C-alpha positions in Angstrom: 73.3 110.3 125.2 74.6 110.6 121.3 76.8 107.8 120.0 80.0 109.1 118.5 82.8 107.7 116.5 86.3 108.0 118.1 89.3 107.3 115.5 92.8 106.1 117.0 95.8 105.6 114.2 98.1 102.6 115.4 101.4 101.7 113.6 103.1 98.0 113.2 103.5 94.9 110.8 101.8 93.5 108.4 102.8 89.9 107.8 101.7 87.5 104.7 103.2 85.1 102.6 106.3 85.9 103.7 106.4 89.3 103.3 106.4 92.3 106.0 105.5 95.9 105.9 104.9 98.5 108.0 101.5 100.1 108.4 99.4 102.6 110.3 95.9 100.9 110.8 92.4 103.1 111.5 91.0 101.4 114.9 87.6 103.0 115.3 85.3 103.4 118.5 81.6 103.6 118.5 79.8 104.4 121.4 78.9 107.0 124.0 80.7 108.1 127.4 79.1 104.7 129.1 80.0 101.7 126.7 81.7 101.2 123.1 82.8 98.5 120.7 86.2 98.8 119.1 86.4 97.8 115.4 90.1 96.3 114.3 92.4 96.2 117.8 95.1 96.8 115.6 98.8 96.7 117.0 98.7 98.4 120.4 96.2 97.5 123.2 97.7 100.0 125.6 96.8 103.1 123.4 93.1 101.5 122.2 92.6 101.0 126.2 93.5 104.6 127.1 91.4 106.0 124.3 88.2 103.5 125.8 88.8 105.7 129.3 86.7 104.3 131.9 83.8 103.1 128.9 82.4 99.4 129.2 83.6 97.6 125.7 80.9 95.4 124.7 82.9 93.8 121.8 86.1 93.7 119.9 84.7 93.4 116.2 87.1 92.0 113.5 86.4 93.1 109.9 89.0 90.4 109.1 91.7 88.5 110.4 95.0 89.8 108.6 97.5 90.1 111.6 97.6 94.0 111.4 93.9 93.9 112.3 93.9 91.6 115.2 97.1 91.3 116.9 96.0 93.5 119.8 92.3 91.9 120.2 93.7 89.2 122.8 95.1 91.5 125.0 92.4 94.1 124.9 90.1 91.2 125.2 92.2 90.3 128.5 91.9 93.4 130.2 88.6 94.3 129.3 86.7 91.0 129.5 84.9 92.2 125.9 84.4 89.4 123.4 86.5 89.1 120.3 84.1 88.7 117.6 85.2 87.3 113.6 83.4 85.8 110.9 84.2 81.9 110.9 85.9 81.9 107.1 88.5 83.8 108.6 89.7 81.5 111.2 92.8 80.2 109.2 93.9 83.2 109.3 93.2 84.0 112.5 95.3 80.7 113.5 98.3 82.3 111.9 98.5 85.0 114.2 96.9 83.6 117.5 97.2 79.6 117.1 96.3 79.3 121.1 93.6 81.6 121.3 90.2 81.4 119.8 87.7 84.3 119.3 84.7 84.3 121.4 82.1 84.4 119.0 81.0 84.4 115.3 79.8 87.3 113.2 77.4 86.4 110.3 76.1 88.3 107.3 72.7 89.8 108.8 74.0 90.0 112.4 73.5 93.2 114.2 76.1 94.6 116.9 74.4 96.9 118.9 76.3 99.8 121.2 74.9 103.2 123.0 71.4 102.8 121.0 73.0 102.5 117.5 72.8 99.3 115.5 75.9 98.1 113.3 74.8 95.9 110.7 77.1 92.9 109.8 77.7 92.8 105.7 80.0 89.8 104.8 82.2 91.1 102.1 84.8 88.5 101.0 87.1 89.3 98.5 90.3 91.1 100.5 89.8 87.9 102.7 87.1 84.8 102.9 85.3 85.9 106.5 86.2 90.1 105.5 82.6 91.9 106.8 81.7 95.6 106.5 79.6 97.1 109.5 76.9 99.5 108.3 75.3 102.0 110.9 72.8 103.9 109.1 72.0 105.9 112.3 75.4 107.3 111.6 75.2 107.7 108.2 78.7 105.3 107.7 80.3 102.1 106.8 83.2 100.9 108.3 84.7 98.5 105.5 88.2 97.2 107.1 90.4 96.7 104.1 87.4 96.1 101.7 86.9 99.6 100.0 89.1 102.0 100.3 89.6 105.6 98.9 90.4 104.9 95.6 88.8 101.4 95.1 88.9 97.9 96.4 91.2 96.5 98.5 94.1 94.4 97.9 93.8 91.0 96.7 97.2 89.8 95.7 97.8 87.8 98.3 96.7 84.2 99.7 93.0 84.0 100.7 92.2 86.9 98.4 89.9 87.0 95.1 89.6 90.1 93.0 86.3 89.0 91.2 85.0 88.4 94.3 85.7 91.4 96.2 84.6 93.6 93.4 81.2 91.6 93.5 80.9 92.1 97.3 81.8 95.7 96.9 79.0 96.2 94.1 76.4 94.3 95.6 77.0 94.9 99.4 78.4 98.6 99.5 77.6 100.5 96.4 73.6 99.8 97.1 74.1 101.7 100.4 73.2 105.7 100.1 75.8 107.7 98.1 76.5 110.2 100.6 77.6 107.2 103.3 80.8 107.8 104.8 83.3 105.0 104.2 85.5 104.7 107.3 88.5 102.4 105.9 91.1 100.3 107.8 94.0 102.3 106.4 94.2 105.9 105.2 91.3 108.5 104.8 87.6 108.3 104.8 85.6 108.7 101.5 82.2 108.0 100.7 80.2 105.5 98.6 79.3 108.1 96.1 82.8 109.0 95.5 84.2 105.4 95.4 81.5 104.0 92.8 83.2 105.2 89.7 86.4 103.3 91.3 85.1 99.6 91.3 
């Protein structure tokens, strides 16, 4: 049974540095009819669980720990038993949202998350956040970039824990080296491709 990518948009608040903004987040579900992983459990555990249906959730993978990407992770983990995976460099951000709950496992550059016969390679891409990661699935011709790379260029770096030169270096060294036709599935907004974004970085 071939793996597929399901897409869900959830809405809620992004909070950092004393500011609050209403945002729509992309939630990506990778798997087949039996099992799946969720990339960025944002805002609405009930909606994500409904999209999963009867599938076994193997992991909740966090591209970074801004609250709008992780706020639904603990309730989704509690109802499914799936582990929450996060790069340890983002633990300070995680603790701002979930001070009494730690992730269940760590993501590291070079790790592989496997589901439904598909490997997702973990690429550490700091800049938007210290522990930001992207997940590259060559078999699916796609990379899940969280808030590192969007349609139009790099993610925001004007807030705490972020750095513009670092995100540009991450994108140039880790993402723009992927095949140009690779589909970039972002944390917010529309998808794009590596080739389309190369001139924007």
